[in-house]
C-alpha positions as CSV (number, residue, x, y, z in Angstrom):
1,M,0.0,0.0,0.0
2,R,2.8,2.4,0.8
3,T,4.3,1.8,-2.6
4,L,1.0,2.6,-4.3
5,A,0.6,5.8,-2.3
6,I,4.1,6.9,-3.3
7,A,3.3,6.1,-6.9
8,A,0.2,8.3,-6.8
9,L,2.2,11.2,-5.2
10,L,5.0,10.9,-7.7
11,S,2.4,11.0,-10.5
12,A,1.1,14.3,-9.1
13,L,4.5,15.8,-8.4
14,G,6.0,15.3,-11.8
15,F,7.7,11.9,-11.8
16,S,5.1,10.4,-14.2
17,T,2.4,11.2,-16.7
18,A,-0.5,9.4,-18.3
19,C,1.6,9.0,-21.5
20,F,4.0,6.8,-19.6
21,S,3.6,3.1,-18.7
22,S,2.7,1.8,-15.3
23,S,6.2,0.3,-15.2
24,Y,7.7,3.8,-15.3
25,V,5.5,4.8,-12.3
26,A,6.5,1.7,-10.5
27,Q,10.2,2.3,-11.1
28,Q,10.0,5.8,-9.7
29,A,7.9,4.7,-6.8
30,L,10.4,2.1,-5.9
31,G,13.2,4.7,-6.1
32,Q,11.4,7.0,-3.7
33,L,10.5,4.1,-1.4
34,K,14.2,3.2,-1.3
35,T,15.1,6.7,-0.2
36,L,12.4,6.8,2.4
37,N,13.3,3.4,3.8
38,G,17.0,4.2,3.7
39,R,16.8,7.4,5.7
40,E,18.3,7.9,9.1
41,R,17.6,10.8,11.5
42,V,20.3,13.3,11.4
43,M,20.6,13.3,15.2
44,D,21.2,9.6,15.1
45,V,23.9,10.0,12.4
46,L,25.5,12.7,14.6
47,R,25.8,10.1,17.4
48,R,28.1,7.9,15.4
49,K,31.6,7.7,16.8
50,N,33.1,7.0,13.4
51,L,31.3,9.8,11.5
52,K,33.7,11.9,9.4
53,S,34.7,15.0,11.3
54,E,33.9,17.3,8.4
55,W,30.5,15.7,7.9
56,R,29.7,16.2,11.6
57,K,30.6,19.9,11.4
58,K,28.5,20.3,8.2
59,L,25.5,18.5,9.6
60,W,25.5,20.7,12.7
61,L,25.9,23.9,10.6
62,M,23.1,22.7,8.2
63,L,20.7,22.2,11.1
64,R,21.4,25.8,12.2
65,A,21.0,27.1,8.7
66,R,17.7,25.2,8.3
67,E,16.4,26.7,11.6
68,Y,17.6,30.1,10.4
69,G,15.6,29.8,7.2
70,I,12.5,28.8,9.0
71,T,12.5,31.2,12.0
72,R,14.3,34.2,10.5
73,L,13.4,34.1,6.9
74,G,9.9,32.6,7.1
75,L,10.5,29.5,5.1
76,R,8.0,26.7,5.6
77,R,8.7,24.3,8.5
78,T,8.6,20.6,7.5
79,G,10.6,17.6,8.5
80,A,12.9,18.1,5.5
81,Y,16.6,17.9,6.3
82,T,16.1,16.3,9.6
83,Y,17.0,13.0,7.9
84,F,20.1,11.7,6.1
85,F,20.4,9.4,3.2
86,D,23.7,7.9,1.9
87,T,23.8,7.8,-1.9
88,K,27.1,5.9,-1.9
89,G,28.7,8.7,-4.0
90,E,26.0,8.7,-6.7
91,P,23.6,11.5,-7.7
92,I,20.2,11.0,-6.1
93,A,18.4,11.4,-9.5
94,H,18.7,12.4,-13.1
95,N,16.6,14.9,-15.1
96,V,15.9,14.6,-18.9
97,S,14.9,17.6,-20.9
98,A,14.4,18.2,-24.6
99,A,13.9,21.1,-27.0
100,A,13.3,21.9,-30.6
101,K,16.5,22.3,-32.6
102,D,15.4,25.5,-34.3
103,A,13.7,27.3,-31.4
104,L,14.1,27.9,-27.7
105,K,11.0,25.8,-27.2
106,P,11.2,23.1,-24.5
107,K,9.2,19.9,-24.7
108,R,6.8,19.8,-21.7
109,W,5.0,17.3,-19.6
110,T,1.9,18.2,-17.7
111,F,1.0,17.0,-14.2
112,P,-1.8,17.6,-11.7
113,I,-0.1,19.6,-8.9
114,V,3.0,21.3,-10.4
115,G,1.5,21.9,-13.8
116,S,3.7,22.0,-16.9
117,L,7.3,20.8,-16.5
118,P,10.2,21.1,-19.0
119,Y,11.9,17.9,-17.7
120,L,11.3,14.4,-16.3
121,G,13.0,13.0,-13.2
122,F,14.5,9.5,-13.0
123,F,16.1,7.7,-10.0
124,R,18.1,5.4,-12.3
125,K,20.4,7.0,-14.9
126,A,19.8,4.1,-17.3
127,D,16.1,4.9,-17.4
128,G,16.8,8.6,-18.1
129,E,19.3,7.7,-20.8
130,K,16.7,5.5,-22.5
131,L,14.2,8.3,-22.7
132,R,16.9,10.7,-23.8
133,K,17.7,8.5,-26.8
134,E,14.1,8.1,-27.7
135,L,13.6,11.9,-27.7
136,A,16.8,12.4,-29.7
137,A,15.5,9.9,-32.3
138,Q,12.4,12.0,-32.6
139,G,14.5,15.0,-33.6
140,Y,14.8,16.9,-30.3
141,D,17.9,18.4,-28.7
142,T,18.3,16.5,-25.4
143,Y,20.1,16.9,-22.1
144,L,20.5,14.4,-19.3
145,R,22.0,15.8,-16.1
146,P,22.5,14.6,-12.5
147,V,20.5,16.0,-9.7
148,P,22.2,16.6,-6.3
149,A,18.9,17.2,-4.5
150,Y,15.2,17.8,-5.2
151,S,12.2,19.1,-3.4
152,S,9.1,17.0,-3.0
153,L,7.2,20.2,-2.1
154,G,6.5,19.0,1.4
155,W,5.0,15.6,0.5
156,F,8.0,13.8,2.0
157,N,10.6,14.8,4.6
158,D,13.4,15.2,2.1
159,P,16.8,14.1,3.5
160,V,20.3,15.5,3.4
161,Y,22.1,13.4,0.8
162,S,25.6,12.3,1.4
163,T,26.7,13.9,-1.9
164,M,25.6,17.3,-0.4
165,L,28.1,16.8,2.4
166,D,31.0,16.5,0.0
167,Q,30.3,20.0,-1.2
168,S,31.5,23.2,0.5
169,R,29.7,24.4,3.6
170,A,28.3,27.4,1.7
171,R,27.0,25.2,-1.1
172,L,25.4,22.8,1.3
173,I,23.5,25.6,3.0
174,E,22.5,27.1,-0.3
175,V,21.0,23.9,-1.5
176,V,19.0,23.5,1.7
177,I,17.6,27.0,1.5
178,H,17.1,26.7,-2.2
179,E,15.0,23.5,-1.9
180,T,13.1,24.8,1.2
181,T,12.2,27.8,-0.9
182,H,10.4,25.5,-3.4
183,T,8.5,24.0,-0.5
184,T,7.4,27.5,0.6
185,I,6.8,29.3,-2.8
186,F,5.9,27.4,-5.9
187,L,3.9,28.7,-8.9
188,R,2.2,26.3,-11.3
189,N,3.6,26.4,-14.9
190,R,6.4,28.8,-13.8
191,I,9.4,26.5,-13.4
192,P,12.1,29.0,-14.5
193,F,10.6,31.7,-12.3
194,N,10.5,29.2,-9.3
195,E,14.1,28.2,-10.0
196,S,15.5,31.7,-10.4
197,L,13.7,32.7,-7.2
198,A,15.2,29.8,-5.3
199,V,18.6,30.6,-6.7
200,F,18.3,34.2,-5.4
201,I,16.9,33.3,-2.0
202,G,19.4,30.4,-1.7
203,Q,22.4,32.6,-2.3
204,Q,21.2,35.7,-0.4
205,G,20.0,33.5,2.5
206,T,23.4,31.7,2.6
207,L,25.2,35.1,2.6
208,D,23.1,36.5,5.5
209,F,23.4,33.3,7.6
210,L,27.2,33.0,7.1
211,S,27.6,36.7,7.8
212,E,25.9,36.3,11.2
213,T,27.7,33.0,11.9
214,F,31.3,33.7,10.9
215,G,31.3,37.5,10.4
216,R,31.0,39.7,7.3
217,R,34.8,39.6,6.7
218,S,35.2,35.8,7.0
219,K,36.5,33.7,4.3
220,E,33.2,31.9,4.0
221,V,31.4,35.2,3.3
222,K,34.0,36.3,0.8
223,D,33.7,33.1,-1.0
224,V,29.9,33.4,-1.3
225,R,30.2,37.0,-2.5
226,R,32.6,35.9,-5.2
227,A,30.2,33.1,-6.2
228,I,27.3,35.6,-6.4
229,A,29.4,37.9,-8.6
230,R,30.3,35.0,-10.8
231,R,26.7,33.9,-11.2
232,K,25.7,37.5,-12.2
233,K,28.3,37.5,-14.9
234,F,27.2,34.1,-16.1
235,S,23.5,35.2,-16.0
236,S,24.3,38.2,-18.2
237,L,26.0,35.9,-20.7
238,I,23.0,33.6,-20.8
239,T,20.8,36.6,-21.4
240,K,22.9,37.6,-24.4
241,L,23.0,34.0,-25.6
242,Y,19.2,33.9,-25.4
243,D,18.9,37.1,-27.4
244,R,21.2,36.0,-30.2
245,L,19.5,32.7,-30.5
246,E,16.0,34.1,-30.5
247,K,17.0,36.6,-33.2
248,L,18.3,33.8,-35.3
249,Y,15.3,31.5,-34.8
250,A,12.9,34.4,-35.6
251,E,14.4,34.8,-39.1
252,Q,12.4,33.7,-42.1
253,I,14.8,31.0,-43.2
254,A,14.8,27.3,-43.5
255,S,15.1,25.2,-40.3
256,E,18.3,23.6,-41.6
257,Q,19.9,27.0,-41.9
258,K,19.0,28.0,-38.4
259,I,20.5,24.7,-37.0
260,R,23.7,25.3,-39.0
261,R,24.1,28.9,-38.0
262,R,23.4,28.4,-34.3
263,E,26.7,26.6,-34.0
264,A,28.6,29.9,-34.4
265,I,26.5,31.4,-31.6
266,F,27.2,28.5,-29.3
267,A,30.9,28.9,-30.1
268,W,30.7,32.6,-29.3
269,A,29.1,31.9,-26.0
270,Q,31.7,29.4,-24.9
271,Q,34.5,31.7,-26.0
272,A,32.9,34.6,-24.1
273,Y,32.7,32.4,-21.0
274,R,36.4,31.6,-21.2
275,K,37.2,35.3,-21.4
276,L,34.9,36.1,-18.4
277,F,36.5,33.4,-16.3
278,A,40.2,33.1,-17.4
279,D,41.1,30.4,-14.9
280,P,40.5,27.0,-16.5
281,K,39.9,25.6,-13.1
282,M,36.6,27.5,-13.1
283,W,35.5,26.0,-16.4
284,G,32.6,23.7,-15.9
285,S,30.3,21.8,-18.2
286,F,29.2,24.9,-20.1
287,V,32.5,25.0,-22.0
288,N,33.3,21.3,-21.8
289,Q,30.3,20.0,-23.8
290,R,28.7,20.6,-27.1
291,L,25.8,23.0,-26.5
292,N,22.3,22.6,-27.8
293,N,18.9,24.3,-27.1
294,A,18.0,21.8,-24.3
295,I,21.2,22.6,-22.5
296,V,20.9,26.4,-23.0
297,L,17.3,26.3,-21.7
298,S,18.4,24.3,-18.6
299,Y,21.1,26.9,-17.7
300,G,18.5,29.6,-18.4
301,R,16.0,28.2,-15.9
302,Y,18.5,28.9,-13.1
303,N,20.3,32.0,-14.3
304,H,17.8,34.0,-16.4
305,G,15.4,36.2,-14.4
306,V,17.4,36.5,-11.2
307,D,17.7,40.3,-11.9
308,F,14.0,40.7,-11.3
309,H,14.3,39.2,-7.8
310,Q,17.2,41.5,-7.1
311,R,15.1,44.5,-8.0
312,V,12.3,43.3,-5.7
313,Y,14.8,42.7,-2.9
314,D,16.3,46.2,-3.3
315,A,12.8,47.8,-3.4
316,L,12.0,46.1,-0.1
317,G,15.1,47.6,1.7
318,R,17.2,44.4,1.1
319,N,15.1,42.6,3.7
320,L,15.0,38.9,2.6
321,G,12.4,37.9,5.2
322,Q,10.0,40.6,4.0
323,M,10.7,39.6,0.4
324,I,9.8,35.9,1.1
325,A,6.6,37.1,2.9
326,L,5.6,39.1,-0.1
327,Y,6.1,36.2,-2.5
328,K,4.2,33.9,-0.2
329,H,1.2,36.3,-0.1
330,A,1.4,36.8,-3.9
331,Q,0.5,33.1,-4.4
332,L,-3.1,34.0,-3.4
333,F,-3.5,36.1,-6.6
334,D,-4.2,35.1,-10.2
335,D,-1.0,36.6,-11.4
336,P,1.5,36.5,-8.6
337,I,4.4,37.9,-10.6
338,A,2.4,41.0,-11.7
339,Y,1.3,41.5,-8.1
340,V,4.9,41.5,-6.8
341,A,6.1,43.8,-9.6
342,K,3.3,46.3,-8.9
343,R,3.8,46.2,-5.1
344,C,7.5,46.9,-5.6
345,G,7.2,49.4,-8.5
346,V,9.5,47.3,-10.7
347,P,8.9,46.1,-14.3
348,A,7.6,42.5,-14.6
349,P,9.8,40.1,-16.5
350,L,8.8,39.1,-20.0
351,T,6.0,36.5,-19.8
352,G,7.5,34.3,-22.5
353,R,10.8,34.0,-20.8
354,V,9.4,33.4,-17.4
355,K,7.4,30.4,-18.7
356,R,10.4,28.6,-20.3
């Protein structure tokens, strides 16, 4: 019975759709069940005598950051991140996305609770790769990427995954605040808006927490400030990349010409990235893979639109708690984004881009 209940919830949350077979639903249900059954309470993990010293420090800090997000920022209190799950060094899940080759138009799957999603989640990489190949055979650009964590939007008490503890302390805290933001504020059919908001609140919340914990001049705070500055540069590059691609795809020329000419734009973006970040140690997957529309859209979901949230934050006196309260209240209105923009006297983001 528990497996069937999980399958029903996964179907509602976006892990399945009517177009998929019952075997797909069962596979994802079993993956979620494995996670639920394999969890341990964080406090029990902290009692282990053989626990890695660095993991112990990070778990205690994570618990403090979680409480900070709830009591100081107004994020929703659930049992999330009071549990631990050991992934044995593997990503917890993999997302598959697809897009047209001649337009920044993602393939979408629609679900009861979250609405339209531009990706599907899989617990097993092989299952995600199978779908990716099927979509590629249908003529789509495709992208399969690992997922370090995900939010069940409060349906389950999401655990801290062991792979999260192998990241920096700042990154761990950011992920926790980011995912808790999804549990607190989530707009149907607005995945890029939800992601860009969680990115902003995750980074600013991490900066505020570390400033109070270690001091504004601490190494931890300086590292986060550098990360935020780097993301702003990357977001600006993504915006320019979007603009160039959309201009090309709007031309009245054959699809084959658009697909051929886009390669020069992809090459320009990767070269611009190398100039922005001269240290090769900072080069990630953006410059180390062949770009396509599915990949560009995936980056855009997290990096395109953060400037709107920055303007809202500034308009509210740079008070993150007040900002979160406003977004929570805005969910009561038919057009939450327009409501926030009007309340703060800032221009609303372009509708088309928000919905990507």
